[in-house]
Structure formats: C-alpha cells, structure tokens
LOPA-128003 format. One record per residue (C-alpha): z, x, y; chain; residue in one letter. Coordinates in steps of 0.1 Angstrom, whole numbers, plus 2048, in hexadecimal, padded with zeros to 3 digits. Layout:
// residues N
  pz  px  py mol type
   Z   X   Y   A    A
...
This chain:
// residues 635
  pz  px  py mol type
 992 797 863   A    M
 974 7A3 84E   A    Q
 961 78E 835   A    F
 93D 784 82A   A    H
 939 7A7 819   A    H
 938 796 7F8   A    H
 921 77A 804   A    G
 923 75E 81D   A    Y
 945 74E 821   A    V
 946 72A 82E   A    S
 96B 723 825   A    G
 98C 732 82E   A    D
 986 758 831   A    P
 9AA 75F 829   A    R
 9A4 754 804   A    V
 996 773 7F3   A    E
 980 771 7D4   A    P
 994 770 7B4   A    A
 991 790 7A0   A    A
 9A0 7A0 781   A    G
 9BE 78D 774   A    V
 9B9 773 790   A    G
 99A 765 77F   A    V
 9A5 747 76B   A    N
 9C9 751 76F   A    R
 9DE 73D 755   A    P
 9F7 723 762   A    D
 A0F 72B 745   A    E
 A25 74A 749   A    L
 A17 763 730   A    P
 A2A 777 716   A    D
 A21 798 724   A    E
 A1D 7A2 749   A    V
 A1B 7C2 75D   A    D
 A34 7BA 777   A    V
 A4E 79E 775   A    L
 A5F 796 795   A    I
 A80 783 793   A    V
 A88 76F 7B3   A    G
 A72 760 7CE   A    S
 A86 76C 7EC   A    G
 A76 783 807   A    P
 A77 7A3 7F1   A    A
 A67 791 7D3   A    G
 A4D 77E 7E7   A    M
 A40 79C 7FA   A    I
 A3E 7B0 7DA   A    A
 A2A 794 7CA   A    A
 A13 792 7E8   A    A
 A0C 7B7 7E8   A    Q
 A07 7B8 7C2   A    L
 9EE 79B 7C5   A    A
 9D7 7B5 7D6   A    Q
 9D5 7C7 7B5   A    F
 9BD 7B1 7A0   A    P
 9C2 7C4 77F   A    D
 9E8 7C2 780   A    V
 9F9 7A3 770   A    V
 A14 799 787   A    T
 A2B 77B 782   A    R
 A48 76F 797   A    L
 A63 759 787   A    V
 A7B 744 79C   A    E
 A98 72E 78F   A    R
 A92 714 7AA   A    R
 A7A 6F7 7A1   A    P
 A65 6FE 7C0   A    G
 A62 710 7E1   A    R
 A7F 718 7F8   A    L
 A84 6FC 811   A    E
 AA1 708 827   A    I
 AA5 72E 82A   A    G
 AC6 73F 834   A    Q
 AB5 75D 845   A    A
 AA1 757 865   A    D
 AA0 777 87A   A    G
 A7E 789 87A   A    I
 A7E 7AB 888   A    Q
 A60 7BB 899   A    A
 A5A 7D2 87B   A    R
 A57 7B3 865   A    S
 A3E 7A3 87C   A    V
 A2A 7C3 879   A    E
 A2C 7BF 854   A    T
 A21 79B 856   A    F
 A02 7A7 869   A    Q
 9F8 7BB 84B   A    A
 9FC 79C 835   A    F
 9E7 787 84D   A    G
 A00 76F 85D   A    F
 A11 77F 87B   A    A
 9FF 769 894   A    E
 A05 749 881   A    R
 A2A 74F 87B   A    I
 A2F 75B 89F   A    T
 A20 73A 8AD   A    A
 A3A 725 89A   A    E
 A58 73C 89E   A    A
 A72 740 8BA   A    Y
 A6C 761 8CD   A    R
 A8A 775 8D8   A    I
 A85 788 8F9   A    T
 AA9 78C 904   A    E
 ACD 787 8FA   A    M
 AE9 77A 90F   A    A
 B0D 785 90B   A    F
 B29 76C 913   A    W
 B4D 777 918   A    K
 B6E 76A 926   A    P
 B6C 763 94B   A    D
 B83 77D 95C   A    P
 B8D 761 975   A    A
 B97 74B 958   A    D
 B96 75B 936   A    P
 B99 739 925   A    A
 B75 732 930   A    R
 B56 746 926   A    I
 B3B 752 93E   A    H
 B1A 765 93B   A    R
 B23 789 941   A    A
 B02 79A 939   A    A
 ADE 797 92D   A    R
 ACB 7B1 919   A    A
 AA6 7B4 913   A    V
 A9F 7B2 8EE   A    D
 A85 7CF 8ED   A    D
 A8B 7E4 90C   A    P
 A76 802 900   A    T
 A57 7EF 8F3   A    G
 A5C 7FC 8D1   A    I
 A41 7E4 8C3   A    S
 A25 7CE 8CF   A    E
 A34 7B3 8B8   A    F
 A51 79B 8C2   A    P
 A73 795 8B3   A    H
 A73 773 8A3   A    L
 A88 758 894   A    L
 A7A 740 879   A    V
 A84 730 859   A    N
 A84 748 83C   A    Q
 A72 72D 827   A    A
 A53 730 83E   A    R
 A52 756 839   A    V
 A52 751 814   A    L
 A36 736 817   A    D
 A20 74F 829   A    Y
 A25 76A 80F   A    F
 A1E 750 7F4   A    A
 9FE 746 806   A    E
 9F3 76B 807   A    Y
 9FB 770 7E3   A    A
 9E8 752 7D6   A    V
 9CA 75A 7ED   A    N
 9C8 77E 7E1   A    S
 9B1 78A 7C4   A    P
 9CD 788 7A9   A    A
 9D7 764 7B4   A    R
 9FC 769 7AF   A    V
 A12 74B 7B3   A    R
 A36 745 7AA   A    P
 A41 738 788   A    D
 A5D 71F 792   A    Y
 A78 713 77B   A    G
 A80 734 768   A    Y
 AA3 743 769   A    E
 AA9 767 760   A    F
 AC4 76C 745   A    T
 AC0 790 73A   A    G
 AAA 7AD 731   A    L
 AA7 7CA 719   A    Q
 A92 7EA 71F   A    V
 A83 7FB 700   A    A
 A7C 81F 6FC   A    E
 A58 81B 6F4   A    H
 A3C 801 6F7   A    G
 A22 7F6 710   A    D
 A39 7DA 71C   A    H
 A5B 7E8 716   A    P
 A70 7D0 72B   A    V
 A79 7B1 718   A    A
 A85 795 731   A    V
 A96 776 725   A    T
 A90 757 73A   A    L
 A9E 734 739   A    R
 A8B 715 746   A    R
 A9E 703 762   A    T
 A87 6E5 766   A    A
 A6D 6D1 754   A    G
 A6C 6C2 732   A    P
 A76 6E2 722   A    D
 A94 6E8 737   A    E
 AAD 6FF 727   A    G
 A94 710 710   A    R
 A94 736 70F   A    E
 A77 74D 70B   A    R
 A70 773 70D   A    V
 A56 783 723   A    V
 A4D 7A7 71F   A    H
 A46 7BC 73E   A    A
 A3C 7DF 747   A    K
 A51 7DC 767   A    Y
 A6B 7C4 774   A    V
 A76 7BF 798   A    L
 A98 7AC 79D   A    G
 A97 79C 7BF   A    A
 AB0 782 7B5   A    D
 ACA 784 7D0   A    G
 AED 790 7D6   A    A
 AF9 783 7B3   A    R
 ADC 794 7A2   A    S
 ADB 790 77D   A    R
 AC0 7AB 77B   A    V
 AD8 7C3 78C   A    R
 AF3 7BB 773   A    A
 ADB 7BF 756   A    A
 AD3 7E3 75F   A    I
 AF7 7EC 766   A    G
 AF5 7F2 78C   A    C
 B16 7EE 79F   A    H
 B1B 7E2 7C3   A    M
 B35 7F5 7D6   A    A
 B42 7F2 7FA   A    G
 B59 7DF 811   A    D
 B6A 7BF 805   A    Q
 B64 7A0 81B   A    A
 B80 79C 835   A    N
 B71 787 850   A    H
 B62 764 84D   A    A
 B47 752 860   A    W
 B3A 72F 860   A    G
 B14 72C 865   A    V
 B02 70D 86D   A    M
 ADE 702 876   A    D
 AE2 6E4 88D   A    V
 AD2 6CC 8A6   A    L
 AEB 6C5 8C3   A    A
 AEF 6BB 8E7   A    V
 B03 6D4 8FB   A    T
 B08 6DF 91F   A    D
 B08 704 916   A    F
 AEC 711 92C   A    P
 ADF 72C 914   A    D
 ADC 717 8F5   A    I
 AB7 723 8F2   A    R
 ABF 748 8F7   A    T
 ACD 75F 8DD   A    K
 AF2 764 8E7   A    C
 B11 777 8DD   A    S
 B2E 762 8E7   A    I
 B51 772 8E8   A    Q
 B6E 75E 8F2   A    S
 B94 75E 8ED   A    E
 B90 744 8D1   A    A
 B76 75A 8BE   A    G
 B52 763 8BD   A    N
 B30 752 8B8   A    I
 B0D 75F 8B2   A    L
 AF4 746 8BE   A    L
 AD1 748 8B0   A    I
 AB7 72F 8BE   A    P
 A9F 724 8A3   A    R
 A7A 71B 8A2   A    E
 A6F 6F9 8AD   A    G
 A81 6F7 8CF   A    G
 AA0 6E4 8C5   A    Y
 AB0 6F3 8A6   A    L
 AC9 710 8A9   A    F
 AE0 724 892   A    R
 B03 72D 899   A    M
 B19 747 888   A    Y
 B3C 73B 890   A    V
 B5A 753 88C   A    D
 B73 745 873   A    L
 B8A 764 876   A    G
 B9A 77D 85E   A    E
 B9D 774 83A   A    V
 BBD 77D 828   A    G
 BBC 790 807   A    A
 BCD 771 7F7   A    D
 BB2 758 804   A    D
 B9F 758 7E2   A    H
 B81 748 7F2   A    G
 B93 72B 803   A    A
 B83 731 824   A    V
 B61 727 814   A    R
 B6E 703 813   A    Q
 B6D 702 839   A    T
 B5C 6E2 842   A    T
 B3F 6DE 85A   A    I
 B55 6C9 870   A    E
 B6E 6E7 872   A    Q
 B51 6FE 87B   A    I
 B45 6E8 897   A    I
 B69 6E4 8A4   A    A
 B6D 70A 8A4   A    R
 B4C 70F 8B6   A    A
 B58 6F7 8D1   A    N
 B78 70A 8D5   A    E
 B65 72B 8D9   A    I
 B4C 71C 8F2   A    M
 B66 70D 90A   A    H
 B5F 700 925   A    P
 B3E 6F6 915   A    Y
 B3B 6DC 8FA   A    T
 B25 6D8 8DB   A    L
 B1C 6B5 8CE   A    D
 B0C 6BB 8AC   A    V
 AF4 69F 8A3   A    R
 AE4 6AD 883   A    N
 AED 6C9 86A   A    V
 ACF 6D8 859   A    A
 AE3 6F1 845   A    W
 B06 702 846   A    H
 B1B 71A 832   A    S
 B38 731 834   A    V
 B38 755 82A   A    Y
 B4D 774 82C   A    E
 B40 794 83A   A    V
 B3E 7B1 820   A    G
 B29 7D0 81F   A    H
 B1E 7DB 7FD   A    R
 B03 7F1 7EE   A    L
 AF8 7F7 7CA   A    T
 AFA 81A 7BB   A    D
 AD5 81A 7B2   A    R
 AB6 805 7B7   A    F
 AA8 809 794   A    D
 AB2 80C 76F   A    D
 AB1 832 76D   A    V
 AD5 83E 769   A    T
 ACD 864 764   A    D
 AB2 870 77C   A    V
 AB2 891 76B   A    S
 AA7 881 74A   A    G
 A83 87D 754   A    G
 A80 858 74D   A    R
 A6D 844 767   A    T
 A7B 822 772   A    P
 A72 802 761   A    R
 A89 7E9 773   A    V
 A8F 7E8 798   A    F
 AA4 7D3 7B0   A    I
 A9D 7CB 7D4   A    A
 AAC 7B7 7F2   A    G
 ACD 7A7 7EF   A    D
 AD0 7B3 7CB   A    A
 AD4 7D5 7DA   A    C
 AE6 7D1 7FB   A    H
 AFB 7B7 80C   A    T
 B08 7B5 82F   A    H
 B0E 79D 84C   A    S
 AF1 788 85A   A    A
 AFA 792 87E   A    K
 ADF 7AC 883   A    A
 AC4 797 872   A    G
 ABC 7B3 859   A    Q
 ABF 7A4 836   A    G
 A9C 794 833   A    M
 A8B 7B0 847   A    N
 A99 7CD 832   A    V
 A93 7B9 812   A    S
 A6E 7B5 81A   A    M
 A6A 7DA 81F   A    Q
 A7B 7E0 7FE   A    D
 A62 7CA 7EC   A    G
 A44 7D8 7FF   A    W
 A4F 7FC 7F8   A    N
 A51 7F7 7D3   A    L
 A33 7DF 7CE   A    A
 A17 7F6 7D9   A    W
 A25 811 7C4   A    K
 A26 7FB 7A5   A    L
 A02 7F1 7AC   A    G
 9F6 815 7AF   A    H
 A08 820 78F   A    V
 9FC 802 77B   A    L
 9D8 807 787   A    E
 9DA 82C 77D   A    G
 9D7 839 7A0   A    R
 9F8 84A 7A1   A    S
 A11 85A 788   A    P
 A30 847 77D   A    E
 A45 860 791   A    S
 A3B 84D 7AF   A    L
 A52 831 7A6   A    L
 A71 847 7A9   A    A
 A6B 849 7CF   A    T
 A74 825 7D3   A    Y
 A9A 828 7CC   A    S
 A9A 84A 7DE   A    A
 A8B 83B 7FE   A    E
 A9B 819 7FF   A    R
 ABE 821 7F6   A    Q
 AC1 837 815   A    V
 AB3 81B 82B   A    V
 ACD 802 81C   A    A
 AEA 81B 823   A    Q
 ADF 81E 847   A    N
 ADE 7F9 84A   A    L
 B01 7F5 83C   A    I
 B0E 80F 854   A    D
 AFD 7FE 872   A    F
 B08 7DB 868   A    D
 B2B 7E5 863   A    R
 B2D 7F0 887   A    T
 B1A 7D2 895   A    W
 B2D 7B8 882   A    S
 B4E 7C7 88B   A    T
 B45 7C6 8B0   A    L
 B3A 7A2 8AB   A    M
 B5B 798 89D   A    A
 B71 7AC 8B5   A    T
 B81 79A 8D3   A    K
 B76 7A6 8F5   A    P
 B99 7B1 8FE   A    E
 B9A 7C7 8DF   A    D
 B7B 7DB 8E8   A    L
 B7E 7FD 8F8   A    A
 B63 7F3 911   A    D
 B5D 7CD 919   A    P
 B37 7D5 919   A    A
 B38 7E7 8F8   A    E
 B26 7CC 8E4   A    L
 B08 7C8 8FB   A    E
 B05 7EE 900   A    E
 B04 7F3 8DA   A    F
 AEA 7D8 8D7   A    Y
 AD3 7EA 8F0   A    V
 ADA 80D 8E5   A    R
 AD2 806 8C0   A    T
 AB5 7EE 8C6   A    A
 A9C 803 8B2   A    E
 AB1 800 892   A    F
 AB3 7DB 88E   A    P
 A8E 7D8 899   A    A
 A86 7EB 879   A    G
 A79 80C 887   A    F
 A93 825 87F   A    M
 A89 828 85A   A    T
 A7C 84C 854   A    Q
 A74 856 831   A    Y
 A7A 87A 828   A    T
 A63 893 817   A    R
 A58 888 7F4   A    S
 A3A 882 7DE   A    L
 A2C 86A 7F9   A    I
 A3A 87A 819   A    V
 A2F 89B 824   A    G
 A40 8B6 838   A    D
 A41 8B8 85E   A    A
 A2E 8D9 862   A    A
 A13 8C9 877   A    H
 A27 8AD 887   A    Q
 A1F 8BC 8AA   A    A
 9FB 8B0 8A6   A    R
 A07 88B 8A7   A    A
 A2A 888 8B6   A    T
 A27 863 8BA   A    G
 A22 85E 894   A    F
 A42 86D 886   A    P
 A3E 875 860   A    I
 A52 85D 84C   A    G
 A54 842 866   A    K
 A3E 823 869   A    R
 A1C 827 878   A    F
 A20 81B 89D   A    K
 9FE 80A 8A6   A    S
 9ED 810 8C7   A    A
 9CE 801 8D8   A    E
 9AC 80F 8D3   A    V
 988 802 8D8   A    T
 973 7F9 8BA   A    R
 952 80B 8BF   A    V
 93B 7F2 8AF   A    C
 943 7D5 8C6   A    D
 959 7E4 8E2   A    G
 976 7CE 8D9   A    N
 999 7DB 8E2   A    P
 9AE 7DA 8C3   A    V
 9CF 7E8 8B5   A    H
 9C7 803 89C   A    L
 9E3 7FA 885   A    G
 9DA 7D5 884   A    H
 9BC 7DC 86F   A    H
 9D2 7E9 853   A    A
 9D4 7CD 839   A    K
 9EF 7CD 81D   A    A
 9D4 7D5 804   A    D
 9E4 7F3 7F3   A    G
 9CE 80C 803   A    R
 9D8 82E 813   A    W
 9CD 832 837   A    R
 9BD 852 844   A    V
 9BB 851 869   A    Y
 9A5 86E 877   A    V
 9AB 874 89C   A    F
 98C 888 8A8   A    A
 98B 8A8 8BC   A    D
 978 8A8 8DC   A    A
 956 8AB 8CC   A    A
 93E 88D 8CC   A    R
 932 87B 8AE   A    A
 915 88F 89E   A    G
 920 8B0 8AD   A    E
 92B 8CD 897   A    A
 951 8CB 896   A    S
 970 8CB 882   A    A
 96B 8A5 87E   A    V
 948 8AA 86F   A    A
 955 8C4 856   A    D
 972 8AD 84C   A    L
 95B 890 847   A    A
 944 8A4 830   A    D
 962 8B0 81C   A    W
 971 88C 819   A    L
 94F 87F 80E   A    A
 944 899 7F5   A    S
 95F 8B2 7EB   A    A
 96C 8AF 7C8   A    P
 990 8B4 7D5   A    D
 98D 899 7F0   A    S
 9A5 87C 7EA   A    P
 988 865 7ED   A    L
 97B 874 7CD   A    A
 996 861 7BA   A    A
 986 83F 7C2   A    T
 974 833 7A3   A    P
 94E 832 7A6   A    E
 94C 80D 79D   A    E
 962 804 7BC   A    L
 958 803 7E1   A    D
 95B 825 7F1   A    A
 979 81A 806   A    D
 98B 806 7EA   A    A
 9A7 81F 7E8   A    W
 9A6 82F 80A   A    F
 9A2 820 82C   A    D
 993 83E 841   A    V
 990 838 866   A    K
 986 84E 884   A    I
 990 84D 8A8   A    V
 97B 860 8C1   A    Y
 987 86C 8E2   A    Q
 969 860 8F7   A    Q
 965 83D 904   A    P
 954 826 8EA   A    H
 934 825 8FF   A    T
 930 84A 8F9   A    E
 934 849 8D3   A    V
 912 847 8C0   A    D
 919 833 8A0   A    L
 8F8 841 892   A    G
 908 864 894   A    A
 929 85B 885   A    V
 92E 86B 862   A    P
 928 852 846   A    A
 94B 856 837   A    V
 957 842 856   A    F
 93D 827 850   A    L
 943 81E 82C   A    P
 92E 805 818   A    R
 93F 7E6 80C   A    S
 939 7CB 7F2   A    G
 91C 7C5 7DA   A    P
 902 7C7 7F6   A    F
 910 7E8 802   A    E
 914 7DC 826   A    L
 920 7F5 840   A    I
 943 7F0 84C   A    D
 943 7F9 871   A    Y
 969 7F2 876   A    E
 973 815 86E   A    H
 966 826 88E   A    V
 97B 824 8AD   A    Y
 97E 834 8D0   A    A
 99A 83B 8E7   A    A
 9A1 81F 8FF   A    D
 99F 82F 922   A    P
 9BB 818 92F   A    E
 9D1 81D 910   A    H
 9C7 83F 904   A    D
 9D6 842 8E0   A    I
 9D4 869 8E2   A    F
 9EC 868 8FF   A    A
 A01 84B 8F4   A    A
 A08 85A 8D0   A    R
 A09 87F 8DA   A    G
 9E9 887 8C7   A    L
 9DC 8AB 8CA   A    D
 9BB 8AB 8DC   A    R
 9AF 8C4 8C1   A    G
 9B1 8A7 8A9   A    G
 9C7 89C 88C   A    A
 9C8 88A 86B   A    V
 9E3 870 867   A    V
 9E9 863 843   A    V
 9FB 841 840   A    V
 A09 831 820   A    R
 9FF 80E 814   A    P
 A21 801 823   A    D
 A18 80F 846   A    Q
 A2E 82E 845   A    Y
 A20 84F 852   A    V
 A1D 867 834   A    A
 A0E 886 844   A    N
 9FF 895 863   A    V
 9E6 8B1 860   A    L
 9CC 8C4 874   A    P
 9A7 8BB 86F   A    L
 9A2 8DB 85C   A    T
 9BF 8D7 844   A    A
 9AA 8CB 826   A    T
 9BC 8DF 80D   A    D
 9DD 8D0 818   A    E
 9CE 8AD 817   A    L
 9C1 8B2 7F5   A    A
 9E2 8C0 7E8   A    A
 9F6 8A3 7F7   A    F
 9E0 889 7E6   A    F
 9E0 89C 7C5   A    D
 A05 895 7C3   A    G
 9FF 870 7CC   A    V
 9E3 86B 7B4   A    H
 9E3 86D 78E   A    R
 9D4 88F 784   A    G
 9C2 8A6 79C   A    S
 9A3 89C 7AF   A    A
 98F 8B6 79E   A    A
 999 8A8 77C   A    E
 992 884 786   A    R
 96F 890 793   A    A
 968 8A3 772   A    A
 973 883 75E   A    D
 958 86F 770   A    R
 93B 889 768   A    V
C-alpha cells in the first residue's frame, strides 16, 4: 500500500482524498447522473466500487431495500474472485474471516450395505496450483460490505441510495442524459412518491426478475426448471464426520451438497427434493424447513442431523437461462452505442451447485465499469462499450453449459451413472473452470492478436494476468507482481527486460525513451495536469538479481513522479526472484517482452520490446483520437 505522496497521512490510509464529484457529495439523489446503477448485488456493487475511482464521473446506485443486505444467498468465492478482491484492497481481510476449501469429500452408498453412505473419495480443490489465492466460503453480505467500503473510501465517495425501486425507463434519441429512469420511494416519509432521474448510462443489476431487463426488451431463454432443491443455512449437532468439509453426498434416498460456512459452526446444505412435474405449478416451493431437514436425514443415513437453529432457508428449482443480449442495442449494424446494460442474474440464471453466480456477476460488473469510466472521462471512444456484451455473453453461455452438466451429475443417483466415480472425476478435470480461469476474451478493440504470444506463453492473450513472484528492487522485498495492480482504472504495461543491465544500451532503453517522449506513445494521452502514471501503470522486471540493478541507471519512465511534491515512486522497478524466476515460470522470452494488461486484469497484448509501432496502433484504437492528434491538441 502506498500513501503519503499527497502529504503526511495519520489516519486510515485506505481512505483516499475526496476528489471531483466526491467533494461535498450531496446526500440527496440528483436529477442528473452519469451512471445510474440499479441493484446493490455483487454486479452492482463492484461496478460502483470501480466507478468510484473516477472522480469526475457522477455515479449513483439505487436499491429498493431500506439498508444493506444482511443475509446473502450466495457464499462460494472462487479463487479468481479473491484475486479481484486483492485489486479492491480486501483479499486478506475477507480470507481471514472466511471458510477455506482445500478438498472435497465424495460420499456414496456403501457397497456392503447400499442403504448406508460411506466416504468413497477425496479430491484436492486446486490440484494444479492455478492461483496463489484460496477458494473461500463467506456470506455474500460481507462481500458487498467490503465493496461498499472501497466505494465510499474512493475519490468519488460513492455510496448506495437505499429505498428506491426501479419502475421503468425511456431512452431518448438525443440529449446529454438521454435515459429517463422512473423510481419509486420504498421507505421513509415520502414512501410511494415517484421521481425521474436522467442518466447518461444505466446498469441494471437487479436480479433474476430484472425490471431493467424487461424495460429494454431483453428475453431470457433456456431450460425450464425440472428439479427442486431445498437449501438451508443451519447450526446443528451431528455425528456425520465430514460436517466441516465440503461434501457431495449421493445416496439411494437422494443427494446433498454440503458447504461449511465461515465461523466454524454454520453450514449450508442443498438437499435434493427430486423431480418436479410439469403440473406442479410451484407447489414444491411450499416445502417446509421441517420437510427439508427430514429429507436430509434420510439421505445421510446412518448419520443423523439435529438442527438447533436455522439462519435462512429456501426452495428453488434448477433452470438454465440466458438473455439474448446484455444491452439495449437491438440492431448492432445500426451504429448506435449502448445506453442501458444488464449484468449478473439479470442476464444468466443457473444452479448454485458450482458456486458461480456471484463470481461471474462480479466479473460482469467490473468488465463494464472501467469501460464506462474511460468513456465518460473522454479517454476512450463510445465503441468501447459494445465490447461488454460481446465479451460477457460468451462467458455466460460457457457457464450455462458447464453448470448444466455439473448440476445434472449432482442430481443423478450413483447407480444411474455410467461410472461410479464420474462426479469426482468431473470435479477434478474441470477445476480451472469453476475457479474462474477459463475465461479468454477474443480479439477486439481491447484484445490484440496472438502474433507474438510465444514471447510470453504463460500470459495467454485474453486470459487473466496470472501473477508471479518477483523482487522489488528498492527494498529487496519479495512480492507478487500482480498484487500491486489496484482497481484504479489504469492500464498496465509490464516490460520484461532483455539480458542487458539498467543503464546499458539496449532494446529496453530505446523503448523507455519512446514511451517517455514519442508523440505516438500511449503515455502521451495522459493529460498534462495529471501525474505521469495517472492513466498507465508502467513497470519493469529485470532478469538480474535485485542486488545487481542500479536504481540510478533505471530509465525515468519506470520511476514516475507522484503527487503535488513530485515524489519518486520506486515501486515500478522489479527483478526476477532467483528462487521463483518469473521468466521461467511464465515462459518469457529472454530477449524481452511487453505484456499489456487491461484495468480488469486480463492480458490485452504481448509484443516484442521493439514493437513500438504495434503498441501505438493498439492504443490508438483504445483511446479517443490518435496519440499524435492528442499531442497536437495540447500544443
């Protein structure tokens, strides 16, 4: 964590100075906003947290509830999400309070007595070491609390406006704030009163029954629900030995997915209630908690479950549905850019068995939010916004396909499986997908081609930047390179040096000169009144040990000045850790490479050190107008 660059800080360094619209931010919801977010679930809250880093963007989030969520229905936190939490500054704190999953046990009918269950197998949760971060379980409400803290501590001071219900919207052909949103007060002395807020953009993160989705004419399509599950968060006394281990329990009486929860005592059970007939008409949803508990005891025989307290319970039917689009553009050939977007459960619904809903929803919100910030600040063209639906709809379809297979296996009796070990083998074989690491965006405005992928095989273009250990030169500390990447809306340019040393004539020295002074350098886009690294976080990793890197000889572009006192930021210069050589670990060419990473941590391009023309061309598409034009405008 870096601070003091604007002056001495004696309080909580996580509270950034208010700036822009965050200074004297009005309590009352204004009549005009840049971005109006509807819904304070995971997609909405991460979007608000990201947009709070853009001090000149007026962002407001409305929520129909009168206050914060207290009991969340989602609880699975995949490793990719914990990486995301690191960027938002709370990975360590939430890990400390969460339950950590290290393995999963599989219980099946005992061959000697099929009426009884026995432990048939165990599987390691992350057998390949796909991430340095763990797989966690924690109340969704706590995740939202942390995002809310980040948002209110960020320069724009964003916080939810509770007690507002979305009722409808209209999009005008013209105007600075073309989206007219009608809201109704759900709490307070003016309960029931309606008002209209005009926005430049709207994000509907208002759940599976999304009114925003309906307002823009999007349609959900997919499987109808045909299998019911009872879910309960309980405190209980039991003789089941794996009650504090994630378990799949398959018996002749049905199936259970057991999820231990944070705190050491609470756990969640998804209890199989069986097939739902076409003439059920929702009757299964009337299943009582007593019936769910009784069914759980039948499935767990010979073990017993004595429930002492029920924190929450529900009944749901598994269906897999996906909306036809993620924004309000019905004709992509018409040239209109989107004004209204939807994210999270408003776009895709599926089972809870793989713990994907909250995790995928957060990536939806983050994907869109930084793009909105860049467009509204004038950094990028409006065409950038079309990449949101193009990227995230593919991810959602892949999720639906995966979950259809996983939830079907979970609901199948062991004797009906082609292989008794099919469930656990699928769990191990597909571990990278539910962990959140199979997403790979294809070539677009913000994803380059793979012509130079061989220079960094461990950083696949379109996939998330997989961090690795390096040594910080200024103090010799071992750190993870990716952990320094805050969710601040900046692009990352990682320069992996050739064999030359700092100060020697080399391709790195030439690249540094070009980055610092060329009119077509992407850094030339940064407004002169801002810090040199305000839009781009440029870092270098040398191949030599840190003791052999002379900071005095490092090019100035890798030692940017920060804050009103123009202090030198030394945390941009790194060296390969001899014990964990990042060049070997990530397949980096010893001749050097440039790895460009998006603000949401996905690799956008891999280039040679000498490919300045290609680097300039890539960012000319990302930024508004050419670099040369922007430089001329400032003269």
